[in-house]
C-alpha positions in Angstrom: -17.0 -14.2 -21.8 -19.1 -11.2 -22.7 -20.2 -9.6 -19.5 -18.5 -8.8 -16.0 -20.4 -7.2 -13.1 -18.2 -5.6 -10.3 -20.3 -4.9 -7.2 -18.8 -1.9 -5.3 -17.8 1.5 -6.5 -15.1 2.3 -4.0 -11.4 2.7 -5.0 -10.8 -1.1 -5.2 -13.9 -1.7 -7.5 -13.2 1.1 -9.9 -9.5 0.2 -10.1 -10.4 -3.4 -11.0 -13.1 -2.3 -13.4 -10.4 -0.1 -15.3 -7.7 -2.7 -15.3 -10.1 -5.4 -16.6 -11.5 -3.1 -19.2 -7.9 -1.9 -20.4 -7.1 -5.7 -20.8 -10.4 -6.8 -22.3 -11.9 -4.0 -24.3 -14.6 -6.2 -26.1 -16.0 -7.4 -22.6 -18.8 -5.3 -21.3 -17.8 -4.3 -17.7 -20.7 -2.9 -15.3 -20.0 -1.4 -12.0 -23.0 -1.5 -9.5 -22.4 1.3 -7.0 -24.5 1.8 -3.9 -25.0 5.4 -2.5 -26.2 3.7 0.7 -22.7 2.1 1.3 -20.5 4.8 0.2 -16.7 4.4 0.6 -14.5 4.1 3.6 -12.5 7.2 2.8 -9.8 6.6 5.4 -6.7 5.5 3.4 -5.1 8.4 1.5 -1.7 6.8 0.7 -0.5 4.5 -2.1 2.5 2.3 -2.7 4.4 2.3 -6.0 1.9 0.0 -7.4 -0.4 3.0 -8.0 2.1 4.5 -10.5 2.2 1.1 -12.2 -1.6 1.2 -12.5 -1.6 4.7 -13.9 1.0 3.9 -16.5 -0.9 0.8 -17.6 -4.0 2.9 -18.0 -2.1 5.7 -19.8 -3.3 8.3 -17.3 -1.7 11.8 -17.3 -0.1 12.5 -13.9 -0.6 16.3 -14.1 -4.4 15.7 -14.4 -4.0 13.3 -11.3 -2.5 16.1 -9.3 -5.2 18.6 -10.4 -8.2 16.4 -9.8 -7.3 14.3 -6.7 -5.4 16.8 -4.6 -2.5 14.5 -4.5 1.0 15.1 -3.1 4.2 13.2 -3.7 5.2 10.3 -1.3 8.8 9.0 -0.9 7.9 6.5 1.8 6.8 6.1 5.4 8.7 8.0 8.2 8.6 5.9 11.4 8.7 8.2 14.3 9.2 7.1 17.9 9.0 3.4 17.1 12.7 3.0 17.7 15.4 4.9 19.6 16.5 6.4 16.2 13.5 7.3 13.8 13.8 5.7 10.4 12.4 6.0 6.8 11.0 3.1 4.8 11.7 4.3 1.4 12.6 2.6 -1.8 14.3 4.3 -4.8 13.1 3.8 -8.3 16.5 2.1 -9.2 16.2 -0.4 -6.3 15.0 -3.0 -8.8 18.1 -2.9 -10.9 19.7 -6.3 -11.2 23.3 -6.7 -10.8 25.0 -9.6 -9.2 21.8 -10.7 -7.4 21.1 -7.2 -6.5 24.5 -6.8 -4.7 25.0 -3.5 -6.2 21.7 -2.1 -4.7 22.1 -3.9 -1.3 25.7 -2.9 -0.7 25.3 0.6 -2.2 22.7 1.2 0.5 24.0 -0.6 3.3 27.8 -0.4 3.1 28.4 2.9 1.4 25.5 4.9 2.8 24.7 3.5 6.2 27.8 1.9 7.7 30.3 4.5 6.4 28.2 7.6 6.9 25.1 6.5 8.8 22.9 8.6 6.7 20.7 8.6 3.7 21.6 10.4 0.6 18.2 12.0 0.6 18.3 13.2 4.1 16.8 16.6 2.8 13.6 14.8 2.6 13.3 15.7 6.3 13.2 19.4 5.4 10.4 18.8 2.8 12.5 19.1 -0.4 12.6 17.0 -3.5 15.0 17.2 -6.5 15.2 16.0 -10.1 17.6 13.1 -9.2 14.8 11.1 -7.7 11.3 10.5 -9.0 8.9 9.4 -6.3 6.5 6.9 -7.6 4.0 6.9 -4.6 1.2 9.4 -3.9 -0.9 10.7 -1.1 -4.4 11.8 -2.2 -7.8 12.9 -1.2 -9.8 9.6 -1.3 -13.1 11.1 -2.1 -11.6 13.1 -5.0 -9.7 10.0 -6.2 -13.0 8.2 -6.4 -14.5 10.9 -8.4 -11.6 10.8 -10.9 -11.8 7.1 -11.3 -15.5 7.5 -12.1 -14.6 9.9 -14.7 -12.1 7.5 -16.2 -14.8 4.7 -16.2 -17.1 7.0 -18.3 -14.2 7.6 -20.8 -13.4 4.0 -21.1 -17.0 2.9 -21.5 -17.3 1.2 -18.2 -21.1 1.3 -17.2 -21.6 2.6 -13.6 -25.0 2.1 -12.2 -26.4 3.4 -9.0 -28.2 0.6 -7.2 -28.3 -1.4 -4.0 -28.0 -5.2 -4.4 -30.3 -6.7 -1.9 -30.3 -10.5 -2.8 -27.6 -12.8 -4.3 -28.8 -16.1 -5.8 -26.4 -18.8 -6.4 -26.2 -22.1 -8.3 -23.7 -24.9 -9.1 -21.8 -22.5 -11.4 -21.5 -19.8 -8.5 -23.3 -16.4 -8.7 -26.5 -16.9 -10.7 -28.0 -13.4 -10.4 -28.1 -10.1 -8.3 -31.4 -8.4 -7.4 -32.1 -5.0 -6.1 -35.5 -3.5 -5.3 -36.3 -2.8 -9.0 -33.6 -4.8 -11.1 -32.1 -8.1 -11.8 -28.5 -8.4 -13.0 -26.7 -11.3 -14.6 -23.2 -11.8 -16.0 -20.6 -14.4 -17.0 -18.3 -13.3 -14.1 -18.6 -11.3 -10.9 -16.0 -9.2 -8.9 -17.0 -8.6 -5.2 -15.8 -5.3 -4.1 -18.4 -4.7 -1.4 -15.8 -4.1 1.3 -16.4 -5.7 4.7 -19.8 -6.8 3.8 -18.3 -9.3 1.3 -21.9 -9.5 -0.2 -21.1 -12.0 -2.9 -18.1 -14.1 -1.9 -19.6 -15.0 1.5 -22.6 -16.6 -0.4 -20.1 -18.9 -2.0 -18.7 -20.1 1.1 -15.6 -18.0 1.8 -14.3 -18.3 5.4 -12.4 -15.6 7.4 -8.9 -16.2 8.6 -8.1 -13.7 11.4 -4.6 -12.3 11.8 -5.2 -10.7 15.2 -2.7 -13.0 17.0 -0.1 -11.0 14.9 -1.8 -7.6 14.3 -3.6 -6.6 17.6 -4.8 -3.1 16.5 -8.5 -3.4 15.8 -10.0 0.2 15.9 -9.3 3.4 14.1 -10.3 7.2 14.3 -9.8 9.3 11.4 -9.8 13.0 11.3 -8.8 15.9 9.1 -6.6 18.8 10.1 -6.0 22.2 8.4 -3.5 23.2 5.7 0.0 24.0 6.5 2.6 26.2 4.8 4.7 23.1 3.7 4.2 19.3 3.2 6.7 16.6 3.9 7.0 14.3 1.0 6.4 11.3 3.1 3.7 9.6 5.3 4.4 10.0 9.0 3.7 7.0 11.2 4.0 8.0 14.8 4.0 5.4 17.7 1.4 6.3 20.3 0.4 4.7 23.7 -1.9 2.0 22.3 -1.0 1.9 18.6 0.2 4.4 16.0 -1.0 7.6 14.3 -0.7 8.5 10.6 -0.3 11.9 9.1 -0.7 12.4 5.4 -0.5 15.7 3.5 -2.9 16.3 0.7 -3.5 19.5 -1.1 -5.4 21.9 1.2 -5.4 19.8 4.2 -4.0 16.8 6.3 -5.6 13.5 6.6 -4.9 11.9 10.0 -5.9 8.9 12.1 -4.9 6.9 15.3 -5.1 3.1 14.9 -5.2 1.4 18.2 -6.2 -1.6 20.3 -9.4 -0.8 22.0 -8.6 -3.2 24.9 -6.2 -0.5 26.1 -8.0 2.7 25.3 -11.4 3.7 23.7 -12.0 6.1 20.9 -12.5 9.2 23.3 -9.1 8.5 25.0 -7.5 8.1 21.6 -9.0 11.5 20.5 -7.5 13.0 23.6 -4.1 11.5 23.1 -4.0 12.7 19.5 -5.1 16.2 20.5 -2.4 16.3 23.2 0.3 15.2 20.5 -0.9 17.7 17.9 -1.5 20.6 20.4 -5.1 21.4 19.2 -8.6 19.9 19.2 -9.8 17.6 16.5 -13.2 16.4 15.1 -13.5 12.7 14.4 -14.7 12.1 10.8 -14.7 8.3 10.9 -14.8 5.8 13.8 -14.0 2.2 12.4 -13.8 -1.0 14.2 -12.2 -3.9 12.2 -10.3 -7.2 12.6 -7.1 -7.9 10.7 -7.3 -10.8 8.5 -8.4 -12.3 5.1 -10.6 -14.6 3.4 -9.5 -18.2 2.6 -10.3 -18.2 -1.0 -10.6 -15.1 -3.1 -11.7 -16.6 -6.2 -14.6 -19.2 -6.0 -16.4 -20.5 -9.1 -17.4 -17.4 -11.1 -16.6 -14.7 -8.5 -13.4 -13.1 -7.4 -12.9 -10.4 -4.7 -11.0 -7.1 -4.8 -9.9 -4.7 -2.1 -11.6 -5.0 1.4 -13.8 -7.9 0.4 -10.5 -9.9 0.1 -8.7 -8.7 3.3 -7.7 -5.9 5.6 -4.5 -6.0 7.6 -4.4 -2.5 9.0 -3.4 0.9 7.4 0.3 0.5 8.2 2.3 0.6 4.9 -0.8 1.4 2.8 -1.3 -2.1 1.6 -5.0 -1.9 0.5 -4.7 0.0 -2.8 -1.6 -2.0 -3.9 -3.3 -5.3 -3.2 -6.3 -4.4 -5.2 -4.1 -3.5 -8.1 -1.9 -6.7 -8.0 -4.8 -9.0 -7.5 -6.5 -7.6 -10.5 -3.3 -8.1 -12.5 -3.3 -11.8 -11.5 -7.0 -12.0 -12.3 -6.8 -10.6 -15.9 -3.8 -13.1 -16.6 -6.0 -16.1 -15.7 -9.5 -15.0 -16.6 -9.9 -16.0 -20.1 -11.0 -19.7 -20.6 -10.4 -20.2 -16.8 -10.9 -23.6 -15.3 -10.4 -25.0 -11.8 -6.5 -24.9 -12.2 -6.8 -21.2 -13.1 -8.7 -20.6 -9.9 -6.5 -22.7 -7.7 -3.3 -20.9 -9.2 -4.9 -17.5 -8.5 -5.7 -18.4 -4.8 -2.1 -19.7 -4.3 -0.9 -16.5 -5.6 -3.2 -14.6 -3.2 -1.8 -16.8 -0.3 1.7 -15.8 -1.2 0.8 -12.1 -1.6 -1.0 -11.8 1.8 1.6 -13.8 3.6 4.1 -11.3 2.3 2.1 -8.4 3.4 1.4 -9.9 6.9 5.2 -10.6 7.4 6.4 -7.0 6.4 3.7 -5.3 8.5 4.4 -7.5 11.5 8.0 -6.7 11.1 7.4 -3.0 11.9 6.2 -4.1 15.4 9.4 -6.0 16.1 10.6 -3.2 18.3 11.9 -3.2 21.9 9.4 -0.4 22.8 7.8 -1.2 26.3 6.7 2.2 27.7 3.0 1.1 27.8 0.8 -2.0 28.4 0.0 -2.1 24.6 3.7 -2.2 23.6 4.6 -4.8 26.3 2.0 -6.9 24.9 3.3 -6.4 21.3 6.8 -7.6 22.5 5.3 -10.9 23.5 3.8 -11.7 20.1 5.3 -14.5 18.1 6.1 -13.7 14.5 4.6 -15.6 11.6 6.7 -18.8 10.9 7.4 -17.6 7.2 8.9 -14.5 8.6 11.0 -16.3 11.3 12.4 -18.6 8.6 13.4 -15.5 6.5 14.9 -13.6 9.5 17.1 -16.7 10.2 18.3 -16.8 6.6 18.9 -13.0 6.6 21.2 -13.3 9.6 23.7 -14.8 7.2 23.2 -12.6 4.2 21.0 -9.8 2.9 17.6 -10.5 1.4 17.5 -11.1 -2.4 14.8 -11.1 -5.0 14.6 -14.9 -5.3 13.5 -15.1 -1.6 10.1 -14.1 -2.7 7.8 -16.6 -4.3 5.5 -14.3 -6.4 6.3 -11.3 -8.8 3.0 -9.8 -7.5 4.1 -9.4 -3.9 4.0 -5.9 -2.5 7.4 -6.0 -0.7 10.7 -7.5 -1.9 14.2 -7.4 -0.7 14.7 -3.8 -1.2 11.9 -3.0 1.2 13.2 -5.6 3.8 16.7 -4.3 3.6 15.7 -0.8 4.4 13.1 -1.9 7.2 15.6 -4.4 8.7 18.3 -1.7 8.9 15.9 0.8 10.5 14.9 -1.7 13.0 18.5 -2.6 13.9 17.7 -6.3 12.9 20.5 -6.6 10.5 23.7 -8.6 11.3 26.1 -5.9 10.1 29.2 -8.2 10.6 27.4 -10.7 8.1 26.7 -7.8 5.8 30.5 -6.6 5.9 31.7 -10.2 5.3 29.3 -10.6 2.3 30.5 -7.4 0.9 34.2 -8.3 1.3 33.6 -11.6 -0.6 33.1 -9.6 -3.7 35.9 -8.8 -6.2 37.5 -5.4 -5.8 36.2 -4.2 -9.1 32.5 -5.0 -8.0 33.1 -2.9 -4.8 34.5 -0.1 -7.1 31.1 -0.3 -8.9 29.2 0.1 -5.7 31.3 3.1 -4.6 31.2 4.7 -8.0 27.3 4.4 -8.0 27.0 6.0 -4.8 29.3 8.8 -5.7 27.4 9.4 -8.8 24.2 9.8 -6.9 25.8 12.2 -4.5 27.3 14.2 -7.3 23.9 14.5 -9.0 22.4 15.6 -5.7 25.0 18.5 -5.5 23.8 20.1 -8.8 20.2 19.2 -8.7 17.4 21.4 -8.9 15.8 21.3 -5.4 12.1 22.2 -4.7 10.1 22.3 -1.6 7.3 19.7 -2.0 4.4 22.0 -1.8 6.0 24.4 -4.3 6.6 21.6 -6.7 3.0 20.2 -6.4 1.7 23.8 -6.9 3.6 24.1 -10.1 2.4 20.8 -11.3 -1.2 21.6 -10.7 -0.6 24.8 -12.8 1.0 22.7 -15.7 4.3 24.3 -14.9 6.4 21.4 -13.8 9.9 22.8 -13.4 11.9 19.6 -13.8 11.9 16.9 -16.4 10.2 14.2 -14.4 7.9 11.9 -16.2 4.4 12.8 -15.4 
């Protein structure tokens, strides 16, 4: 394989190009980027997979702060979804392995939640961070992120061409050529990152699988708001009358949006509701209609997909960028000398990854909220069978890593434990019984671990989030965090 063409110069396309080039330096990678299509520019939040990506590429995090206007993200704060607000946050040490992750699970459930009812890091709520915890997620300005990734493509000798593909020709092998008004492009392999258009993969017979019987929001308005004196180190997800609103702080402004079901309200009504909540007028920057779902096969013949060409659930839990990263990792592990078995394996992995995402996002809607017609409708939705199966198992015990079928899933036991607790869906009596089944010396390990974290917190250097980001942007990081 000598040449790969990636069609689409949005975040997903550029991430895929960089990962593939990092793995296969001798392969010529070309990105065809259309000015006419542009980028969606709505999502401004990442999962921890973003940090995995930057480490894999060897990017300097200080430079990322300076060039993408990013801020730290510890997780997602769910406001007004449940009687008691909760945070979906996963610490960096959640993936330690000890007695089937019992140390992790019981440290966070027994020692923190059941005994004290609070998180160690409650100070996040007053916008502070400290050097006992390294956030591995980010908020960023999507347009500046795109510019930064284009810079990195140039540094890594990924050729970026501005052109608009108007015709895709196919043959028995798959994609044969791509044509614009003035050029013809050919390669050994193609990646479709054309977003909702799915310009390449649709030509090869990909079929759409809708998720709207599970995820019913289908419309979003996005709007910026001005800068504030301080930034919370988390994404805000606020339950609204017909869906939910995101609020994301980036350097110099906030990115916001209202995701809703337009069978209950329209965009103008959503705008008015958002204005009433915020207490000031807003200007809509994007008005986007969508359907939650995925394509049935994300690799067909000599073409694979990345980003929105593959799927779109909804913005909750910031799955889009993480998915693009994970699916490209799976791709590079199966690309050289690929055959139909390689393609079948890749598609099986994508099935698993996307079911995992669907289950986790749907779980957020398993609330008893019924104050509007939208939420009454949500209460009647039936969960995916795979989630129902797991929830039945987790009545007896906490989730463990082996419950998940792929190492490339976005959400694992640590994510589910925190989410289930926040939603009050854990059987706490079963958790206590499971805890008590361990030997006393293991319980001592759990308690000692928690106390060490609390002790470290007491003597930590604490910084307000905006202050810390400002210092990092000036190359004056005041703590010994890995950047």
